[in-house]
N, CA, C and O atoms as CSV, one atom per row, in Angstrom:
chain,resi,resn,atom,element,x,y,z
A,1,PHE,N,N,0.824,-1.177,0.005
A,1,PHE,CA,C,0.001,-0.002,-0.005
A,1,PHE,C,C,0.846,1.279,-0.010
A,1,PHE,O,O,0.487,2.297,-0.600
A,2,ASP,N,N,2.009,1.167,0.695
A,2,ASP,CA,C,2.906,2.352,0.767
A,2,ASP,C,C,3.414,2.750,-0.622
A,2,ASP,O,O,3.745,3.916,-0.835
A,3,GLN,N,N,3.483,1.827,-1.555
A,3,GLN,CA,C,4.012,2.170,-2.876
A,3,GLN,C,C,3.188,3.240,-3.519
A,3,GLN,O,O,3.712,4.042,-4.291
A,4,TRP,N,N,1.872,3.279,-3.215
A,4,TRP,CA,C,0.985,4.274,-3.848
A,4,TRP,C,C,1.033,5.645,-3.126
A,4,TRP,O,O,0.782,6.681,-3.741
A,5,LEU,N,N,1.344,5.633,-1.877
A,5,LEU,CA,C,1.295,6.872,-1.128
A,5,LEU,C,C,2.648,7.607,-1.069
A,5,LEU,O,O,2.711,8.818,-0.862
A,6,GLY,N,N,3.715,6.835,-1.256
A,6,GLY,CA,C,5.021,7.431,-1.114
A,6,GLY,C,C,5.612,7.985,-2.422
A,6,GLY,O,O,6.801,8.302,-2.457
A,7,ARG,N,N,4.852,8.104,-3.448
A,7,ARG,CA,C,5.362,8.538,-4.770
A,7,ARG,C,C,4.425,9.572,-5.381
A,7,ARG,O,O,3.222,9.582,-5.120
A,8,THR,N,N,5.013,10.444,-6.204
A,8,THR,CA,C,4.150,11.301,-7.016
A,8,THR,C,C,3.863,10.657,-8.329
A,8,THR,O,O,4.618,9.799,-8.786
A,9,GLY,N,N,2.762,11.065,-8.956
A,9,GLY,CA,C,2.400,10.451,-10.268
A,9,GLY,C,C,1.689,9.130,-9.995
A,9,GLY,O,O,1.061,8.924,-8.956
A,10,GLY,N,N,1.820,8.258,-10.970
A,10,GLY,CA,C,1.175,6.963,-10.853
A,10,GLY,C,C,1.863,5.963,-11.793
A,10,GLY,O,O,2.861,6.281,-12.439
A,11,MET,N,N,1.337,4.822,-11.847
A,11,MET,CA,C,1.867,3.704,-12.591
A,11,MET,C,C,1.900,4.075,-14.113
A,11,MET,O,O,0.883,4.497,-14.665
A,12,GLU,N,N,3.023,3.920,-14.749
A,12,GLU,CA,C,3.124,4.242,-16.184
A,12,GLU,C,C,3.696,2.964,-16.873
A,12,GLU,O,O,4.775,2.484,-16.527
A,13,LEU,N,N,2.941,2.449,-17.841
A,13,LEU,CA,C,3.347,1.172,-18.461
A,13,LEU,C,C,3.590,1.408,-19.953
A,13,LEU,O,O,2.953,2.240,-20.599
A,14,THR,N,N,4.538,0.635,-20.458
A,14,THR,CA,C,4.749,0.525,-21.911
A,14,THR,C,C,4.606,-0.982,-22.223
A,14,THR,O,O,5.083,-1.817,-21.455
A,15,TYR,N,N,3.972,-1.317,-23.314
A,15,TYR,CA,C,3.768,-2.731,-23.633
A,15,TYR,C,C,3.924,-3.007,-25.104
A,15,TYR,O,O,3.810,-2.110,-25.940
A,16,ARG,N,N,4.186,-4.258,-25.409
A,16,ARG,CA,C,4.145,-4.779,-26.781
A,16,ARG,C,C,3.596,-6.218,-26.719
A,16,ARG,O,O,3.680,-6.880,-25.684
A,17,PHE,N,N,3.048,-6.675,-27.819
A,17,PHE,CA,C,2.550,-8.031,-27.858
A,17,PHE,C,C,2.698,-8.645,-29.247
A,17,PHE,O,O,2.812,-7.935,-30.246
A,18,THR,N,N,2.693,-9.961,-29.289
A,18,THR,CA,C,2.822,-10.670,-30.522
A,18,THR,C,C,2.128,-12.067,-30.350
A,18,THR,O,O,1.752,-12.463,-29.247
A,19,THR,N,N,1.989,-12.755,-31.452
A,19,THR,CA,C,1.526,-14.146,-31.400
A,19,THR,C,C,2.581,-15.065,-31.895
A,19,THR,O,O,3.151,-14.832,-32.961
A,20,GLU,N,N,2.869,-16.121,-31.153
A,20,GLU,CA,C,3.907,-17.106,-31.617
A,20,GLU,C,C,3.262,-18.503,-31.704
A,20,GLU,O,O,2.352,-18.826,-30.942
A,21,PRO,N,N,3.750,-19.314,-32.642
A,21,PRO,CA,C,3.252,-20.709,-32.695
A,21,PRO,C,C,3.625,-21.448,-31.402
A,21,PRO,O,O,4.738,-21.297,-30.898
A,22,ASP,N,N,2.702,-22.236,-30.874
A,22,ASP,CA,C,2.969,-22.956,-29.639
A,22,ASP,C,C,2.477,-24.380,-29.693
A,22,ASP,O,O,2.195,-24.983,-28.657
A,23,GLY,N,N,2.371,-24.922,-30.884
A,23,GLY,CA,C,1.901,-26.273,-31.038
A,23,GLY,C,C,1.036,-26.372,-32.246
A,23,GLY,O,O,0.709,-25.355,-32.858
A,24,PRO,N,N,0.642,-27.598,-32.621
A,24,PRO,CA,C,-0.145,-27.726,-33.850
A,24,PRO,C,C,-1.568,-27.156,-33.781
A,24,PRO,O,O,-2.135,-26.791,-34.811
A,25,GLN,N,N,-2.156,-27.076,-32.565
A,25,GLN,CA,C,-3.528,-26.610,-32.468
A,25,GLN,C,C,-3.715,-25.273,-31.750
A,25,GLN,O,O,-4.839,-24.783,-31.640
A,26,GLN,N,N,-2.611,-24.675,-31.256
A,26,GLN,CA,C,-2.770,-23.395,-30.569
A,26,GLN,C,C,-1.481,-22.556,-30.705
A,26,GLN,O,O,-0.398,-23.045,-31.028
A,27,ASN,N,N,-1.690,-21.242,-30.429
A,27,ASN,CA,C,-0.669,-20.307,-30.428
A,27,ASN,C,C,-0.439,-19.806,-28.993
A,27,ASN,O,O,-1.139,-20.184,-28.054
A,28,ALA,N,N,0.600,-18.916,-28.867
A,28,ALA,CA,C,0.825,-18.279,-27.557
A,28,ALA,C,C,0.774,-16.777,-27.817
A,28,ALA,O,O,1.475,-16.268,-28.691
A,29,GLY,N,N,-0.059,-16.071,-27.054
A,29,GLY,CA,C,-0.012,-14.613,-27.031
A,29,GLY,C,C,1.044,-14.217,-26.066
A,29,GLY,O,O,1.030,-14.628,-24.905
A,30,VAL,N,N,2.000,-13.388,-26.552
A,30,VAL,CA,C,3.107,-12.986,-25.693
A,30,VAL,C,C,2.988,-11.471,-25.449
A,30,VAL,O,O,2.981,-10.677,-26.390
A,31,LEU,N,N,2.896,-11.100,-24.195
A,31,LEU,CA,C,2.769,-9.684,-23.774
A,31,LEU,C,C,4.016,-9.321,-22.956
A,31,LEU,O,O,4.363,-10.038,-22.017
A,32,THR,N,N,4.691,-8.219,-23.299
A,32,THR,CA,C,5.816,-7.723,-22.492
A,32,THR,C,C,5.392,-6.373,-21.977
A,32,THR,O,O,4.937,-5.513,-22.730
A,33,ILE,N,N,5.551,-6.198,-20.659
A,33,ILE,CA,C,5.192,-4.910,-20.036
A,33,ILE,C,C,6.488,-4.341,-19.367
A,33,ILE,O,O,7.252,-5.041,-18.704
A,34,ARG,N,N,6.655,-3.064,-19.593
A,34,ARG,CA,C,7.792,-2.344,-18.918
A,34,ARG,C,C,7.209,-1.182,-18.086
A,34,ARG,O,O,6.171,-0.609,-18.418
A,35,GLN,N,N,7.909,-0.870,-17.015
A,35,GLN,CA,C,7.576,0.278,-16.210
A,35,GLN,C,C,8.866,0.826,-15.624
A,35,GLN,O,O,9.841,0.093,-15.459
A,36,PRO,N,N,8.872,2.147,-15.302
A,36,PRO,CA,C,10.066,2.706,-14.746
A,36,PRO,C,C,10.347,2.109,-13.347
A,36,PRO,O,O,9.454,1.635,-12.645
A,37,LYS,N,N,11.676,2.164,-12.982
A,37,LYS,CA,C,12.062,1.687,-11.635
A,37,LYS,C,C,11.866,2.806,-10.617
A,37,LYS,O,O,11.984,3.972,-10.992
A,38,PRO,N,N,11.583,2.524,-9.395
A,38,PRO,CA,C,11.221,1.188,-8.877
A,38,PRO,C,C,9.844,0.815,-9.333
A,38,PRO,O,O,8.953,1.663,-9.361
A,39,PRO,N,N,9.637,-0.462,-9.699
A,39,PRO,CA,C,8.359,-0.866,-10.246
A,39,PRO,C,C,7.282,-0.906,-9.188
A,39,PRO,O,O,7.524,-1.138,-8.003
A,40,TYR,N,N,6.089,-0.669,-9.675
A,40,TYR,CA,C,4.872,-0.877,-8.839
A,40,TYR,C,C,4.545,-2.373,-8.859
A,40,TYR,O,O,4.937,-3.098,-9.773
A,41,ARG,N,N,3.823,-2.812,-7.839
A,41,ARG,CA,C,3.256,-4.138,-7.776
A,41,ARG,C,C,1.763,-4.020,-7.897
A,41,ARG,O,O,1.150,-3.274,-7.133
A,42,ALA,N,N,1.141,-4.735,-8.839
A,42,ALA,CA,C,-0.288,-4.687,-9.005
A,42,ALA,C,C,-0.812,-5.883,-9.766
A,42,ALA,O,O,-0.143,-6.445,-10.633
A,43,ARG,N,N,-2.036,-6.256,-9.412
A,43,ARG,CA,C,-2.740,-7.320,-10.152
A,43,ARG,C,C,-3.641,-6.550,-11.193
A,43,ARG,O,O,-4.541,-5.789,-10.840
A,44,LEU,N,N,-3.345,-6.793,-12.401
A,44,LEU,CA,C,-4.052,-6.048,-13.490
A,44,LEU,C,C,-4.920,-6.982,-14.284
A,44,LEU,O,O,-4.527,-8.110,-14.582
A,45,LYS,N,N,-6.091,-6.520,-14.626
A,45,LYS,CA,C,-6.979,-7.237,-15.532
A,45,LYS,C,C,-6.591,-6.915,-16.953
A,45,LYS,O,O,-6.184,-5.794,-17.257
A,46,LEU,N,N,-6.718,-7.909,-17.835
A,46,LEU,CA,C,-6.473,-7.699,-19.288
A,46,LEU,C,C,-7.684,-8.142,-20.062
A,46,LEU,O,O,-8.459,-8.987,-19.614
A,47,GLN,N,N,-7.835,-7.565,-21.223
A,47,GLN,CA,C,-8.765,-8.049,-22.205
A,47,GLN,C,C,-7.979,-8.302,-23.455
A,47,GLN,O,O,-7.411,-7.374,-24.031
A,48,LEU,N,N,-7.931,-9.541,-23.888
A,48,LEU,CA,C,-7.205,-9.927,-25.091
A,48,LEU,C,C,-8.167,-10.137,-26.232
A,48,LEU,O,O,-9.096,-10.933,-26.094
A,49,GLN,N,N,-7.996,-9.471,-27.344
A,49,GLN,CA,C,-8.812,-9.759,-28.558
A,49,GLN,C,C,-8.072,-10.763,-29.381
A,49,GLN,O,O,-7.029,-10.486,-29.973
A,50,VAL,N,N,-8.651,-11.959,-29.402
A,50,VAL,CA,C,-8.059,-13.096,-30.208
A,50,VAL,C,C,-9.060,-13.469,-31.262
A,50,VAL,O,O,-10.153,-13.956,-30.973
A,51,GLU,N,N,-8.653,-13.224,-32.528
A,51,GLU,CA,C,-9.590,-13.441,-33.642
A,51,GLU,C,C,-10.888,-12.656,-33.348
A,51,GLU,O,O,-10.828,-11.435,-33.202
A,52,ASN,N,N,-12.021,-13.299,-33.260
A,52,ASN,CA,C,-13.270,-12.555,-32.989
A,52,ASN,C,C,-13.761,-12.732,-31.569
A,52,ASN,O,O,-14.941,-12.512,-31.297
A,53,ASN,N,N,-12.868,-13.133,-30.635
A,53,ASN,CA,C,-13.240,-13.345,-29.274
A,53,ASN,C,C,-12.460,-12.395,-28.339
A,53,ASN,O,O,-11.333,-11.988,-28.621
A,54,VAL,N,N,-13.114,-12.068,-27.222
A,54,VAL,CA,C,-12.390,-11.309,-26.196
A,54,VAL,C,C,-12.239,-12.246,-25.020
A,54,VAL,O,O,-13.202,-12.854,-24.552
A,55,VAL,N,N,-10.988,-12.351,-24.545
A,55,VAL,CA,C,-10.644,-13.251,-23.471
A,55,VAL,C,C,-10.081,-12.418,-22.323
A,55,VAL,O,O,-9.211,-11.569,-22.515
A,56,GLY,N,N,-10.607,-12.689,-21.113
A,56,GLY,CA,C,-10.126,-11.979,-19.917
A,56,GLY,C,C,-9.012,-12.734,-19.209
A,56,GLY,O,O,-9.055,-13.963,-19.141
A,57,LYS,N,N,-8.024,-12.039,-18.686
A,57,LYS,CA,C,-6.899,-12.607,-17.958
A,57,LYS,C,C,-6.571,-11.668,-16.830
A,57,LYS,O,O,-6.929,-10.491,-16.869
A,58,VAL,N,N,-5.887,-12.182,-15.816
A,58,VAL,CA,C,-5.331,-11.357,-14.747
A,58,VAL,C,C,-3.895,-11.706,-14.605
A,58,VAL,O,O,-3.523,-12.879,-14.562
A,59,ILE,N,N,-3.053,-10.647,-14.529
A,59,ILE,CA,C,-1.629,-10.796,-14.354
A,59,ILE,C,C,-1.165,-10.040,-13.099
A,59,ILE,O,O,-1.868,-9.148,-12.626
A,60,GLU,N,N,-0.018,-10.380,-12.569
A,60,GLU,CA,C,0.581,-9.651,-11.468
A,60,GLU,C,C,1.896,-9.071,-11.954
A,60,GLU,O,O,2.843,-9.783,-12.288
A,61,VAL,N,N,1.912,-7.736,-11.980
A,61,VAL,CA,C,3.107,-7.019,-12.385
A,61,VAL,C,C,3.911,-6.698,-11.152
A,61,VAL,O,O,3.394,-6.113,-10.200
A,62,THR,N,N,5.208,-7.088,-11.162
A,62,THR,CA,C,6.068,-6.922,-9.998
A,62,THR,C,C,7.439,-6.411,-10.376
A,62,THR,O,O,8.174,-5.947,-9.504
A,63,GLU,N,N,7.813,-6.478,-11.646
A,63,GLU,CA,C,9.153,-6.136,-12.084
A,63,GLU,C,C,9.161,-4.946,-13.043
A,63,GLU,O,O,8.111,-4.524,-13.528
A,64,ALA,N,N,10.314,-4.426,-13.303
A,64,ALA,CA,C,10.446,-3.328,-14.271
A,64,ALA,C,C,10.133,-3.783,-15.707
A,64,ALA,O,O,9.651,-3.000,-16.525
A,65,GLU,N,N,10.416,-5.059,-15.995
A,65,GLU,CA,C,10.062,-5.626,-17.298
A,65,GLU,C,C,9.661,-7.081,-17.110
A,65,GLU,O,O,10.413,-7.870,-16.538
A,66,GLN,N,N,8.497,-7.427,-17.584
A,66,GLN,CA,C,8.013,-8.822,-17.477
A,66,GLN,C,C,7.378,-9.242,-18.750
A,66,GLN,O,O,6.795,-8.425,-19.462
A,67,THR,N,N,7.478,-10.514,-19.054
A,67,THR,CA,C,6.844,-11.148,-20.229
A,67,THR,C,C,5.861,-12.203,-19.751
A,67,THR,O,O,6.190,-13.040,-18.911
A,68,PHE,N,N,4.642,-12.153,-20.299
A,68,PHE,CA,C,3.620,-13.125,-19.955
A,68,PHE,C,C,3.217,-13.867,-21.231
A,68,PHE,O,O,3.122,-13.263,-22.299
A,69,ARG,N,N,2.978,-15.192,-21.116
A,69,ARG,CA,C,2.527,-15.987,-22.227
A,69,ARG,C,C,1.168,-16.565,-21.932
A,69,ARG,O,O,0.945,-17.052,-20.823
A,70,PHE,N,N,0.238,-16.532,-22.886
A,70,PHE,CA,C,-1.054,-17.036,-22.751
A,70,PHE,C,C,-1.409,-17.970,-23.890
A,70,PHE,O,O,-1.136,-17.607,-25.034
A,71,PRO,N,N,-1.983,-19.119,-23.683
A,71,PRO,CA,C,-2.421,-19.937,-24.782
A,71,PRO,C,C,-3.590,-19.213,-25.472
A,71,PRO,O,O,-4.492,-18.708,-24.804
A,72,VAL,N,N,-3.567,-19.167,-26.779
A,72,VAL,CA,C,-4.671,-18.572,-27.560
A,72,VAL,C,C,-4.950,-19.421,-28.801
A,72,VAL,O,O,-4.069,-20.070,-29.366
A,73,GLN,N,N,-6.204,-19.380,-29.186
A,73,GLN,CA,C,-6.655,-20.069,-30.365
A,73,GLN,C,C,-6.765,-19.059,-31.501
A,73,GLN,O,O,-7.838,-18.489,-31.698
A,74,GLY,N,N,-5.746,-18.829,-32.218
A,74,GLY,CA,C,-5.728,-17.856,-33.298
A,74,GLY,C,C,-4.680,-16.779,-33.049
A,74,GLY,O,O,-3.693,-16.989,-32.343
A,75,LYS,N,N,-4.938,-15.576,-33.675
A,75,LYS,CA,C,-3.968,-14.489,-33.639
A,75,LYS,C,C,-4.429,-13.459,-32.600
A,75,LYS,O,O,-5.618,-13.152,-32.517
A,76,LEU,N,N,-3.513,-12.942,-31.830
A,76,LEU,CA,C,-3.768,-11.901,-30.814
A,76,LEU,C,C,-3.755,-10.569,-31.573
A,76,LEU,O,O,-2.736,-10.193,-32.151
A,77,TYR,N,N,-4.880,-9.864,-31.569
A,77,TYR,CA,C,-5.015,-8.570,-32.313
A,77,TYR,C,C,-4.879,-7.373,-31.449
A,77,TYR,O,O,-4.391,-6.345,-31.919
A,78,SER,N,N,-5.282,-7.436,-30.204
A,78,SER,CA,C,-5.144,-6.304,-29.320
A,78,SER,C,C,-5.151,-6.670,-27.836
A,78,SER,O,O,-5.676,-7.716,-27.455
A,79,VAL,N,N,-4.575,-5.820,-27.012
A,79,VAL,CA,C,-4.534,-6.022,-25.562
A,79,VAL,C,C,-5.002,-4.755,-24.904
A,79,VAL,O,O,-4.509,-3.666,-25.196
A,80,LEU,N,N,-5.963,-4.903,-24.007
A,80,LEU,CA,C,-6.421,-3.787,-23.195
A,80,LEU,C,C,-6.005,-4.067,-21.786
A,80,LEU,O,O,-6.415,-5.073,-21.207
A,81,ILE,N,N,-5.184,-3.189,-21.205
A,81,ILE,CA,C,-4.688,-3.324,-19.846
A,81,ILE,C,C,-5.486,-2.457,-18.874
A,81,ILE,O,O,-5.684,-1.268,-19.126
A,82,ASP,N,N,-5.931,-3.022,-17.802
A,82,ASP,CA,C,-6.667,-2.326,-16.795
A,82,ASP,C,C,-7.947,-1.637,-17.414
A,82,ASP,O,O,-8.095,-0.417,-17.332
A,83,PRO,N,N,-8.841,-2.435,-18.018
A,83,PRO,CA,C,-9.955,-1.847,-18.719
A,83,PRO,C,C,-10.858,-0.965,-17.886
A,83,PRO,O,O,-11.505,-0.080,-18.447
A,84,ALA,N,N,-10.942,-1.154,-16.579
A,84,ALA,CA,C,-11.765,-0.350,-15.728
A,84,ALA,C,C,-11.014,0.862,-15.168
A,84,ALA,O,O,-11.583,1.627,-14.389
A,85,ASN,N,N,-9.733,1.052,-15.554
A,85,ASN,CA,C,-8.930,2.163,-15.081
A,85,ASN,C,C,-8.839,2.216,-13.580
A,85,ASN,O,O,-8.968,3.289,-12.991
A,86,ILE,N,N,-8.621,1.086,-12.948
A,86,ILE,CA,C,-8.441,1.031,-11.516
A,86,ILE,C,C,-7.098,1.498,-11.103
A,86,ILE,O,O,-6.993,2.236,-10.123
A,87,TYR,N,N,-6.032,1.108,-11.804
A,87,TYR,CA,C,-4.665,1.449,-11.421
A,87,TYR,C,C,-4.040,2.532,-12.279
A,87,TYR,O,O,-3.247,3.338,-11.792
A,88,LEU,N,N,-4.395,2.552,-13.546
A,88,LEU,CA,C,-3.648,3.406,-14.511
A,88,LEU,C,C,-4.298,4.770,-14.638
A,88,LEU,O,O,-5.462,4.869,-15.026
A,89,MET,N,N,-3.576,5.802,-14.320
A,89,MET,CA,C,-4.089,7.142,-14.493
A,89,MET,C,C,-3.832,7.610,-15.911
A,89,MET,O,O,-4.548,8.474,-16.417
A,90,LYS,N,N,-2.817,7.052,-16.561
A,90,LYS,CA,C,-2.486,7.335,-17.962
A,90,LYS,C,C,-2.672,6.080,-18.745
A,90,LYS,O,O,-2.395,5.000,-18.225
A,91,PRO,N,N,-3.135,6.160,-19.989
A,91,PRO,CA,C,-3.172,4.916,-20.812
A,91,PRO,C,C,-1.794,4.416,-21.036
A,91,PRO,O,O,-0.860,5.204,-21.185
A,92,PRO,N,N,-1.633,3.073,-21.065
A,92,PRO,CA,C,-0.306,2.530,-21.354
A,92,PRO,C,C,0.116,2.812,-22.778
A,92,PRO,O,O,-0.729,2.952,-23.662
A,93,LYS,N,N,1.424,2.898,-23.011
A,93,LYS,CA,C,1.927,3.210,-24.369
A,93,LYS,C,C,2.205,1.886,-25.054
A,93,LYS,O,O,2.826,0.991,-24.479
A,94,TRP,N,N,1.753,1.775,-26.251
A,94,TRP,CA,C,1.936,0.573,-27.089
A,94,TRP,C,C,3.218,0.766,-27.950
A,94,TRP,O,O,3.321,1.690,-28.757
A,95,GLU,N,N,4.168,-0.140,-27.736
A,95,GLU,CA,C,5.358,-0.141,-28.594
A,95,GLU,C,C,5.115,-0.968,-29.807
A,95,GLU,O,O,4.799,-2.152,-29.691
A,96,VAL,N,N,5.251,-0.382,-30.988
A,96,VAL,CA,C,5.087,-1.133,-32.232
A,96,VAL,C,C,6.453,-1.357,-32.808
A,96,VAL,O,O,7.233,-0.424,-32.999
A,97,GLU,N,N,6.732,-2.618,-33.085
A,97,GLU,CA,C,7.991,-2.951,-33.685
A,97,GLU,C,C,8.102,-2.394,-35.105
A,97,GLU,O,O,7.150,-2.520,-35.874
A,98,GLN,N,N,9.177,-1.811,-35.464
A,98,GLN,CA,C,9.394,-1.248,-36.794
A,98,GLN,C,C,9.621,-2.411,-37.784
A,98,GLN,O,O,10.415,-3.318,-37.535
A,99,ALA,N,N,8.922,-2.349,-38.866
A,99,ALA,CA,C,9.145,-3.377,-39.907
A,99,ALA,C,C,10.456,-3.066,-40.658
A,99,ALA,O,O,10.843,-1.906,-40.804
A,100,GLN,N,N,11.086,-4.073,-41.101
A,100,GLN,CA,C,12.323,-3.956,-41.851
A,100,GLN,C,C,11.911,-3.536,-43.267
A,100,GLN,O,O,11.272,-4.294,-43.996
A,101,ILE,N,N,12.295,-2.306,-43.636
A,101,ILE,CA,C,11.994,-1.790,-44.955
A,101,ILE,C,C,13.298,-1.659,-45.731
A,101,ILE,O,O,14.231,-0.983,-45.297
A,102,THR,N,N,13.346,-2.296,-46.849
A,102,THR,CA,C,14.553,-2.245,-47.647
A,102,THR,C,C,14.255,-1.348,-48.858
A,102,THR,O,O,13.157,-1.350,-49.414
A,103,GLN,N,N,15.276,-0.590,-49.233
A,103,GLN,CA,C,15.109,0.253,-50.411
A,103,GLN,C,C,15.325,-0.611,-51.666
A,103,GLN,O,O,16.245,-1.429,-51.710
A,104,PRO,N,N,14.468,-0.422,-52.686
A,104,PRO,CA,C,14.631,-1.199,-53.883
A,104,PRO,C,C,15.904,-0.754,-54.604
A,104,PRO,O,O,16.323,0.399,-54.507
A,105,GLN,N,N,16.499,-1.687,-55.319
A,105,GLN,CA,C,17.690,-1.373,-56.135
A,105,GLN,C,C,17.185,-0.574,-57.316
A,105,GLN,O,O,16.197,-0.925,-57.962
A,106,VAL,N,N,17.905,0.529,-57.581
A,106,VAL,CA,C,17.604,1.400,-58.707
A,106,VAL,C,C,18.681,1.188,-59.746
A,106,VAL,O,O,19.871,1.351,-59.479
A,107,THR,N,N,18.244,0.825,-60.928
A,107,THR,CA,C,19.216,0.602,-62.015
A,107,THR,C,C,19.033,1.713,-63.053
A,107,THR,O,O,17.934,1.956,-63.553
A,108,GLN,N,N,20.099,2.346,-63.340
A,108,GLN,CA,C,20.071,3.404,-64.331
A,108,GLN,C,C,20.057,2.828,-65.743
A,108,GLN,O,O,20.887,1.981,-66.075
A,109,VAL,N,N,19.138,3.272,-66.559
A,109,VAL,CA,C,19.066,2.734,-67.933
A,109,VAL,C,C,19.566,3.842,-68.854
A,109,VAL,O,O,19.082,4.974,-68.836
A,110,LYS,N,N,20.573,3.458,-69.674
A,110,LYS,CA,C,21.164,4.449,-70.627
A,110,LYS,C,C,20.252,4.500,-71.853
A,110,LYS,O,O,19.742,3.478,-72.312
A,111,GLN,N,N,20.069,5.668,-72.351
A,111,GLN,CA,C,19.241,5.817,-73.508
A,111,GLN,C,C,20.052,6.019,-74.769
A,111,GLN,O,O,19.485,6.163,-75.852
C-alpha cells in the first residue's frame, strides 16, 4: 500500500505483444510490459482480442520488465490493460516494432 502513497504520479506502463506458434492446435499470445524503476506491484486485468473473441486474464506485475505468455486459439489482435482504469491514471503506451523496410535497387538505364 505504501508504494501508492510514497510517490508522486502513478503507474506508467509501456507494452508490446505478438503471437507465436505454440503447437499444432494453438498459439501463444506474448505480452511484454515495462515500467520505470522502482516498479509498482499490481494485479491487473487484461482483455485480449483473439480473432473474433475477447478473453479476460489477470496478471501480477512486479518487475520493471516482465513477459507473460497465454495460450490462444488464433492471432492476438489487441490487448487492453486495466480496462476499468483502476490502477492506471494514464493509458499505457503501445510499442510497435518497426518493420524492416529495404530500399529497392535502382538501375540506371542508358538511352
